[in-house]
C-alpha positions as CSV (number, residue, x, y, z in Angstrom):
1,M,50.4,72.9,116.5
2,A,52.7,73.8,113.1
3,L,51.7,75.3,110.2
4,R,52.4,74.6,106.8
5,P,55.0,76.1,104.5
6,S,52.0,77.9,103.1
7,S,50.3,79.3,105.8
8,R,53.6,80.4,107.1
9,F,53.7,82.7,104.1
10,W,50.1,83.5,104.5
11,A,50.5,84.9,108.0
12,A,53.9,86.3,107.7
13,L,52.7,88.3,104.7
14,L,49.4,89.4,106.7
15,V,51.8,90.7,109.8
16,G,53.9,92.3,107.4
17,L,50.5,94.1,106.1
18,A,49.0,94.8,109.3
19,V,52.6,96.6,110.5
20,G,53.7,98.1,106.9
21,V,50.3,99.7,107.3
22,G,49.5,100.7,110.5
23,Y,53.4,102.0,111.5
24,P,52.6,105.5,109.0
25,Y,49.0,106.2,111.1
26,I,50.3,105.9,114.2
27,D,53.1,108.2,113.6
28,L,50.8,110.4,112.4
29,A,48.8,110.3,115.6
30,L,51.7,110.6,117.8
31,K,53.2,113.8,115.8
32,C,49.6,115.7,115.3
33,R,49.2,115.4,119.2
34,N,49.8,119.4,118.6
35,P,47.6,119.8,114.7
36,A,49.6,122.7,114.6
37,S,52.9,121.7,114.7
38,E,55.3,121.2,111.7
39,A,55.4,117.9,112.3
40,C,51.6,117.0,112.1
41,V,51.8,119.9,108.9
42,W,54.3,118.0,106.6
43,G,52.9,114.9,108.3
44,K,49.6,114.8,106.1
45,A,51.5,116.3,103.5
46,Y,53.1,113.2,102.9
47,C,50.9,110.8,104.5
48,A,50.5,108.9,100.6
49,L,53.8,108.5,100.1
50,T,55.2,107.2,103.7
51,L,52.2,104.6,103.3
52,G,53.7,103.3,100.2
53,A,57.2,103.3,101.5
54,S,56.2,101.4,105.0
55,V,54.8,99.3,103.2
56,V,57.3,97.9,101.2
57,L,59.9,98.6,103.2
58,I,58.6,98.0,106.7
59,G,56.3,95.7,106.2
60,G,58.3,93.7,103.7
61,V,61.6,93.8,106.6
62,T,59.6,92.6,108.6
63,A,57.7,89.6,107.1
64,G,61.1,88.3,105.7
65,L,62.0,87.8,109.6
66,L,58.7,86.9,110.3
67,Y,58.7,83.6,107.6
68,A,62.5,82.9,108.6
69,H,61.6,82.3,111.8
70,M,58.6,80.6,111.2
71,R,60.6,77.9,108.9
72,W,63.7,78.4,111.9
73,R,61.4,77.2,114.4
74,G,59.8,74.5,111.9
75,K,62.8,72.9,111.8
76,R,64.1,73.3,115.7
77,G,61.2,71.0,116.0
78,G,58.7,72.7,117.9
79,G,57.2,75.6,119.1
80,A,55.5,74.2,121.9
81,C,57.1,75.6,125.2
82,A,57.9,73.4,127.4
């Protein structure tokens, strides 16, 4: 089933937003396995800055690449695996 162009855009935007918001929290969880470590302390201190930058940079790149991939797959004439 092929998605309409507007549906592709919103799907890519939602995935990009999820990746952009999720990445800093996953990174912080990995750094804070030892709560007294310097990486955990600095990660918590800069969490808001990291979250804002991650949504724009990582989420934007992810959304753009996903949208381009979905458009390219749509132009090729099929999204179903044979």
